[in-house]
VEXDREN-2710 file (C-alpha; in Angstrom, 1 decimal):
% VEXDREN-2710
k/r/px/py/pz
1/MET/-75.6/28.6/17.2
2/ALA/-74.7/25.7/18.9
3/ARG/-73.9/26.1/22.7
4/ASP/-70.6/25.6/24.3
5/PRO/-71.5/22.3/26.3
6/GLY/-68.0/23.1/28.0
7/ALA/-69.0/26.3/29.0
8/VAL/-69.9/27.2/32.8
9/GLN/-72.9/28.4/33.6
10/ALA/-74.1/31.6/36.0
11/ASP/-75.4/28.5/38.1
12/GLY/-72.1/27.0/38.3
13/LEU/-73.3/24.0/35.9
14/ARG/-70.7/22.6/32.9
15/ILE/-71.9/19.7/30.9
16/SER/-68.9/17.6/29.4
17/THR/-68.6/15.3/27.4
18/ASP/-64.6/14.5/28.4
19/PRO/-64.6/10.6/29.9
20/ALA/-62.6/12.0/32.5
21/ASP/-65.1/13.9/33.9
22/VAL/-67.4/10.8/34.9
23/ASP/-67.6/10.1/38.6
24/LEU/-67.9/6.5/38.3
25/ASP/-68.4/6.0/42.1
26/TRP/-71.5/8.5/41.5
27/LEU/-72.9/6.9/38.5
28/HIS/-72.7/3.2/39.5
29/VAL/-74.8/4.4/42.6
30/ALA/-77.1/6.8/41.0
31/LEU/-78.0/4.1/38.5
32/SER/-77.7/0.9/40.2
33/GLU/-79.8/2.0/43.2
34/ARG/-81.7/5.4/42.6
35/SER/-82.9/4.5/39.0
36/TYR/-85.8/2.9/38.2
37/TRP/-84.5/1.0/35.1
38/ALA/-80.9/-0.1/36.1
39/GLN/-81.8/-1.7/39.7
40/GLY/-78.7/-4.0/40.7
41/ARG/-76.8/-3.3/37.8
42/PRO/-72.8/-4.4/38.5
43/ARG/-70.4/-1.9/38.4
44/ALA/-67.9/-3.5/35.4
45/VAL/-71.4/-3.4/33.3
46/VAL/-71.3/0.2/34.0
47/VAL/-68.0/0.6/33.1
48/ALA/-68.2/-1.4/30.0
49/SER/-71.4/1.0/28.7
50/LEU/-69.3/3.9/29.0
51/ARG/-66.7/2.8/26.9
52/GLY/-69.3/1.9/24.0
53/SER/-70.7/5.3/24.4
54/LEU/-70.6/9.4/23.8
55/CYS/-71.1/10.5/27.6
56/PHE/-72.4/13.8/29.1
57/SER/-71.7/14.4/32.6
58/ALA/-73.5/17.8/34.8
59/LEU/-70.9/19.1/36.7
60/ALA/-71.6/21.8/39.6
61/ASP/-68.5/22.7/41.3
62/GLY/-66.6/19.7/39.5
63/ARG/-68.9/17.7/41.2
64/GLN/-71.4/15.1/39.0
65/VAL/-74.7/16.1/39.6
66/GLY/-76.2/14.5/36.1
67/PHE/-75.9/12.3/33.7
68/ALA/-76.7/10.9/30.0
69/ARG/-75.2/8.8/27.7
70/VAL/-75.6/8.0/23.6
71/VAL/-74.9/5.0/22.2
72/THR/-74.5/5.8/18.5
73/ASP/-72.5/4.9/14.9
74/ALA/-71.9/8.9/14.6
75/ALA/-73.6/8.4/11.1
76/THR/-77.2/7.7/10.9
77/PHE/-78.3/6.4/14.5
78/ALA/-77.9/7.2/18.0
79/TRP/-80.0/5.8/21.4
80/VAL/-80.3/8.3/24.4
81/CYS/-79.9/6.2/27.6
82/ASP/-79.3/6.3/31.0
83/VAL/-80.4/9.9/31.7
84/PHE/-80.3/10.4/35.5
85/VAL/-80.2/13.6/37.7
86/ASP/-79.4/14.0/41.2
87/GLU/-82.7/14.2/43.6
88/ALA/-81.3/17.2/45.2
89/TRP/-80.5/18.8/41.2
90/ARG/-83.9/18.1/40.0
91/ALA/-86.5/20.6/38.4
92/GLY/-83.5/23.0/38.5
93/GLY/-82.6/22.4/34.9
94/VAL/-80.0/20.0/34.8
95/GLY/-81.9/17.4/32.9
96/GLY/-82.6/20.2/30.3
97/ARG/-79.2/21.5/30.0
98/LEU/-78.0/17.7/29.5
99/MET/-80.6/17.2/26.8
100/ALA/-79.6/20.4/25.0
101/ALA/-75.9/19.5/24.7
102/ILE/-76.7/16.1/23.5
103/VAL/-79.1/17.4/20.7
104/ASP/-76.7/20.5/19.8
105/GLU/-73.6/17.7/19.9
106/PRO/-71.5/18.5/16.2
107/ARG/-71.0/14.7/16.6
108/LEU/-74.9/13.8/16.7
109/GLN/-75.6/16.1/13.6
110/GLY/-77.3/14.4/10.4
111/LEU/-78.7/11.4/11.9
112/ARG/-81.4/9.8/10.3
113/ARG/-82.9/8.9/13.7
114/MET/-82.2/9.5/17.5
115/VAL/-84.4/7.5/19.9
116/LEU/-85.2/7.1/23.9
117/ALA/-87.0/5.0/25.7
118/THR/-88.8/6.6/28.7
119/ASN/-91.6/5.5/31.3
120/ASP/-92.5/8.7/32.8
121/ALA/-91.0/11.8/31.2
122/ARG/-92.8/12.0/27.8
123/PRO/-93.6/15.7/28.2
124/PHE/-89.7/16.3/29.0
125/TYR/-88.7/14.6/26.0
126/GLU/-91.2/16.2/23.8
127/ARG/-89.6/19.8/24.4
128/PHE/-86.1/18.2/22.6
129/GLY/-88.1/17.2/19.5
130/PHE/-88.9/13.3/20.8
131/GLY/-92.4/11.7/19.9
132/PRO/-93.6/8.2/19.3
133/LEU/-92.3/6.0/16.8
134/ASN/-93.4/6.9/13.2
135/GLN/-93.8/3.3/12.3
136/PRO/-93.9/1.1/15.3
137/GLU/-94.7/-1.7/13.6
138/ARG/-91.4/-2.1/12.2
139/TRP/-89.8/-2.3/15.1
140/MET/-88.5/-5.4/17.0
141/GLU/-86.8/-6.1/20.5
142/ARG/-85.5/-9.1/21.9
END
């Protein structure tokens, strides 16, 4: 049974897919200054990326403490990216709650492929069914 991503848990944490719940000030600093993959990302690029994505916000007492976005055609493919948890909230289950909300999201069911890239969190993502590419020799990038 899918979890209600909007439900507030005993720890006061709520996962939301409402774009209005994204704290853009927090997110821009988190990505452009505190992540290893988006250093220096301009605010305008962050804003544009949100428009083309399904966004998941982790909120504690109404304050943003985590974020992830999914770029998808909602039919065959999804790319999970920009997963970030505030340093003060790491190791407290926020990342797990974000990923559980993503894999349970009704709009992402039945896809042929969901991918992500990580430099340092393979064991974490493996808990949600992610693994190496089945046929990496077919993939290309530019």
